[in-house]
N, C-alpha and C positions, 0 to 999 in steps of 0.2 A: 353236416355237423356245425355246431356253433363255433365261430372263429375265436371267441374268447376262450372256450374250453381247450381248443387245440393249442392256443398260445400258452395257456397255463400248464398243460401237459408238457409242452416242448421245454418250457423253462425249468420244470422239475426234472425232466428226463436228462437234460444236459446242464446240470448244476454248475459244472466247471466253467462252461462258456458264460453262463448267466452271471456268475461271480466275477468273471473277467470284465464283462460289459458294465456291470454295476461299479466295479472298481475304477474303470476308465472314466465313466460318467462322474463318479465321485471326485476324481482329481480335477476334471474340467470344471464342474460346478463349484468346487471349493475355491479354485483360483479365480473364477469369474465373480463369485460372490464376495471374495476378499477384495477384488478391485472395486466392486460397487460400494462396499463398506468404507474403504479408504476415501473413495471419492465423495461419499456422503458426509464423512467426518470432515473432510477439508472444506466442503461447502458450509458446514455449520461453523467451523472455526473462522472462515472468511467473513460470514455474517456477523459473528461476535465481534471480530476486529473492526469491521465497518461501523458497528454501533458504538465501539469504545473510543476510537480515535478519529473517526470521520476522515474528511479530506480537506486540506488547507488550500484555499483559492487566494491568490495575491492580486491586488489591483495597484498598478503604478503607471507612471508616465512612459509611454513609448516615444522616445525622442525623435526617431526617424519618422514615425507617423505624424508626429506633431509638426515638424518642419515641412513634411511633404504636403500637409494640409494648407500651408500658407499662413499659418498663425504665427504670432510673435511680431516684433517689430520689424519693419522693412528696411532693407539696405538700400543704398543709392540706386542700384540697378533693378529694384523691385523684387528681388528674391528675399525669402525669409532670412532674417538676421538674428538678432538677440532674442533669447527666450523671454516671453512676456508673462504677465500675471495669469493668463489663461492656461499656463502649464502647471499651476499650482492645484493640488488636490485638496479640496475643501473638507475640513473635518465635519462640518455639518452635513455634507453630502454623504459622507461615509456613515455617519450616525443613522441617517435614514435607511441606508442599505443594511445596516446591522439589525434593523427591526424586522427584517424579513423572516418568516417562519422557518425557512430552510437553513438559517445560520444558527448554529449552536453556540458559537463564541466568536467574538471579533476583537481585533486589536489593530492599532495603527502606530507607526513609528516615524520619527524624523531624525535623521542623522545630523549631528552638528558638532561644533567645537566651541570651547570657551577659553579665552585667554586668562591667565592667572592675574591676580592683583596682589598688593602687599598683604591683604587680609587672608587671601586664600592662595597659598603658593603650591607649586607642584611638589610631588613626593619623588625624589630622585636619589635612590640609595647609592648609585654609582655615578660619579660626575662624568661629563663628557670629556673625552681626550682633549688635551691642549691643542688649540688651533682649529678644532673641528667646528664647522659652521652648523649651528643648530637652529637657524632661522626656518620657520615654517613647521617645526615639530614641537615647539614649546607651548603645547595647548593641552587642555583637558579634552578628553573625548566625552561629549555631552549628547547622550541619546534621549530623544523625546519620545516617551512611551505612554501608552494609555493605562496599562496595568503592569506593575512591576512583577507580580507573581507569574505573569505569562512569559517573562523573559527567560530564555533557555537556561542561563546560568542559575537562576533562582529555582526553576523547575527541577533541575537535576541535582540541586544541593550544593553546587560549587560556591554559591553566594547565599548569605543569610542576613537578615536584618538583626542587628544586635542592640539597636537603640531607636526609639521612635517607631515610625510606621513607613510602609512602602507607598508608592504612588498608585492611586486608583483613578477611576474615571471621574470622581468628584474632587480631586486635588486641585488646588489653585495654581495659577500660572507661575507663581513665585516660588513654588516648592522645589527643593533640590535634595537629592540623596547622594551622600558622598561615602567613599570607602574609609574604613577605620584608620588606615595608616595616614591618610591625608588629614583626617580629623585630629589625630594625635600630633601630627607634624605642625598643624596650625592652631592647636589647642582650641578646637571648636566642639560644640555640643549641640544636641537637638534644640531647636528654638532660636539659635543665634542668627542674627541678621547679617548677611554677608553680601559682598559685591563681587561680581564676575564681569569680565570685559567681553562685551558683545562685539562681533565683527560687523563693521558697517562700510559701505562703499561711499567714499567722499565724492563731492561733485567733480573734482579733478580726475576721478577714476582710480585713485589710490585707495588701498585698503586701510581702514583706521579701526579704532577701538572706541567703545562707549561703555562706561560703567553701568551695570544693570543690577538692580536689587533682587536678592533672593532670600528665602528663609530655609534653614536646614530642617527638613521634616523627618529625616531618618539617616541612620548610619548603618552600613552594612559591612560585612566581612567577606572577602574573597579568599578562598583557600589557596590560590596560587602564590607561591613564595616570591619574594623579590628576586629579580634576575641578578646573577653574580657578575655580570659584565654590563657595560653601558648599553642601553637600548633607548630609542627616542621616547620621550615622556608619554606621547600618545599611545605607544604600544605597551606601556607598563600597566598591569592590571589595576594597580592602586590608583591610577589617574583616570579611571572610568567613573563618570558621574551620570546621574539620571535626572532628568527634568520631565515635565509634562510637555506634550506637543506644543502648547502655547508658549511654554518656557523656551523651547528650542526656537520657536519663531522669534521671540524677543532676543535670543542670542544671535539671530541673523540680522539684527538691527531693524526689524520690522515690528509694526504695531499689530496687536491682536485685533483683527477686524470683527465686524458684526457676524461673519459667517463662522466664528469660533476658531480661526486660525487655519493653517495649512499643514499637511503631513506629506511625507515622501512616499509612503506606501501604506496599504492597508491589507490585513489578512483576515479571511473569513473561514472559520472551521465549519464545514458543511456536515449535516446530519447523515448524509448519504452521498456516495460518489456520483450518484445519478442526478444530484440536485444542482449541477452547474448551470444548466439551462434556465431553471427557475430563478437562480441567483442573478444571471444576466438580465432577465426580464425585470427583476426587482431593481436592479442598478439603473436600467434604462428608464423605468417609471420614476426613479428618484431624480432623474435629470443628468445622469452620467453619460459622457461621450465615450463609448467603448472602443471607438477607433483610436482616440488619443490615449485613453486610460483602459487598456485591455485587461481582462480578467483571465488569468492563467491558473491552472490547477497544479498543485504540488501534492501529489498522493504518495510521497516518498514514505511517510510513516506506514501507510496502508500496504504499500508494495513490500516494504521491509518486513512487516509482520506476517504477510501471507505468501511472500515469494517462495520460500522453501516448501511450504505445505502445498502451495499451488503446483509446483513442479512435481511433487510426490503424487498429487492427484492426477496430473497429466500422464505420469508414468503408469499409474494404476489403470487409467482409461485405455492407454496403449496396450497394456497387458490383457485387458478384457477382450479387446478386439483380436489380438494375436491368438490368444488361447481359444476364443470362439471359433475363429476361422480354422486354425490348426486342428482343433478338436472335431470340427465338422468333417474335415477332410479325412482324418484318421478313422473316424467312426464309419464314414461312407465306405472307405476301403475294407474295413473289417466286415460290415454288413454285406457288401458286395461279394466278399469271399465266402461268407456264410451262406448266401443265397446260391452260390455256385455249388457248394457242397450238398445243398438240399434240393438239387434239380430233380432227382427221382421223386422226392416227396411232392414237389410241385406238379410234376408230370402226372402222377397218379391222381392227385386231387383234381387237376383240370379234366383228366379223362373221365372221372366220376361225375363231372358236371358242376364242379365248384367254379364260381365266377371269379374272373381275374381281379376285379377291385377288392373282393373279400380276401383273396389270397394275399394281396398286397397289405390289406388292413390287418391281417394276422401278424405279419412282420412288424407293422407299426405299433400294434398293441404290445408285442414282446419288448420292443425297444423303449416304448414309453413307460412300461411297467418298471424296467430297469432304471430309467431316468428319474421316475418319481421316487423310487427308493433311495437313489443316490442324492437327490436334492434334499430329502429329509436328513440324511446323514451329514451332508455338507452344511446344512443350516446349524447343526449342532457344534461343528468344529471350526467353521470359517471365522467366527468372531475372534478366536484365539490366534488363528493364523494371520488374520488381518492386523491384529494388534502387534504381533511380533514383527511381521514384515513391514507394515507401515511405519512402525517406530524405527526400525533399522534404516529404512530409506530416508525418513525425515531427518534423522541425525546426520546422515551423510550430506543432505542438501543444506542443512543449517551450517555444518562445518564449512562447506564450500562457499556459502554466502558470507560468512564471517571472514574468510580468507580474501574474498573479492573486495569486501568493504575495507579491510586493512590496507590493501594495495592501492586504493584510490587516493589521489593527491588533491587537496582542496585547490579550487581554481582561484584566480585573482579577482577581487571585487573592484571594478574600476570606479564605482561610486563611493568607495570607501576613502575617507580622507587620509588614512594611513596607508593605503595601497596594500592592506593585508589580505588574508584569505577570506573567502566568502564565509559569512556568519549566517547560519540558517536560523529561521525563526520557529522551527519545529523541534520538539524534544527528540533526543536519541532514544530509540526503542530497540528491543531485542526481538528477533523473529520468533514466531511460535515454534516451540521445540517439542511439544507433546501432541499426541493425537488420541482423540477419545472415540473409540469404536463402539457404535450402538447398532444392534440389529433391529430394524423396524419392519413394519408391514410392507412399506414400499420396496425395501430391499428384497424381501421374500417374493414379492410379486414380480420384481424384475428378474431374479434368478429363476423363478418358475417359468416365466415366459421364455427366457433365454434357453434354459435347459430343454423345454419341450420343443422350442423352435429348432434347436440343433438336432434333437431326436427325429423330428419330422423331416427336416431337410436331408439328414444323413440317411434316412430310409427311403424317401420318395425318389431322390435322384438316382441311386443305383437300382431301385425297385421298379422304376418306370419301364424298364425293358421287359418285365413280366408281362405287361399289357400287350407286348408285341409277339409273345410266344404262343405256340400251340402244343398240345400234348405229344403229337407225333414226333415233332422236331426234337423235343426234350428227351423223350425215351429212346429214340433211335440214334440221335447224333450225340447225345450226352452233353448238350450245351443249352 
């Protein structure tokens, strides 16, 4: 008799067991398919985030590597001493690296300070306590930047231009952008010629000042209110001024050379997190010494965006494996029990001349038929289950990520003249908090292969003992 007919009659004759097997397969396939859908949605979200924010690579001097290489001026005993001009990062070099096709956006900065003059005085709403020494803090903080719009405070809206324009890559070295309160305090307007004191090192080794000409190109407003107590002027938000990288070089008491000036660090926003190697090759081709000026990746934005949804995908993948393994074991036990109950049927069929592989094939057809029906039902409902479960898991991961971020304390930036907290050059972003579930052909193929694989494994493993049986043993011993 045809094994397919026997399988069909068996499924119809024992409808209760058939429904139970289909229900068990439905639960397994629904959970597995939901895991596949969540994982696929997370991968799409990660790709979207990768294209939207990219990854920021930073290039700056590694002082330890510089000194270990023997560069710089030599001391009396022949060991590296003072830092020399070869520790300067050339802006022209950075510009060549910026032209690399893997770079979506680049910026470079140079931290600096400017001493006030009679024409441009510090804004200090609360005077220093009597007798307190303020030497070394009565300066403007002067950041040399390539593009003012790329500065974090302007990207997130904490600072806005209220008059004039911001600094761009085409701005002159004499352009300066000052805060509105400093402008009002000194009665300055856009277009005014002003002088700021640059810091220079005198031949006797003492620090001096030198008046340097600037033109006010823009006035901005910072939303941070004046402090109610005394703070060093350099830490007051109103005393933050912006100049070009060449302007910051001039405030260091140096002349802008033929190489376009120097910068402290450069940042490159990559189009893809995997573009770090091509960027390093482009930097080497441009003439950069990556031992002295290493390029490190800051993918904090990307990790912030995809961190929670990535953890959700990892949990979904773990669920797929656990459900698949547990489902296979449970089904194997049920099928083994079912075969034990059908021992007389198998003995009779074997005594009538039925081949053992066909007898095992009948059981496999029955289980596969239930699996196919369950897979079809799971495809109809898994999208809703995955959306609900994935959304709940993601919201929990997002809440956990925000709590962890709130507990982090900013570190100290030793290169900061104010000794303040580290100021990041990347904008603050919120993690992805929504998941878009889509059922695709690939997901259907994956659940189909998984479901049929579970059915085959759960049938063949316990059914392999059929191949070792003979009719006499089954009918006489009952096993």
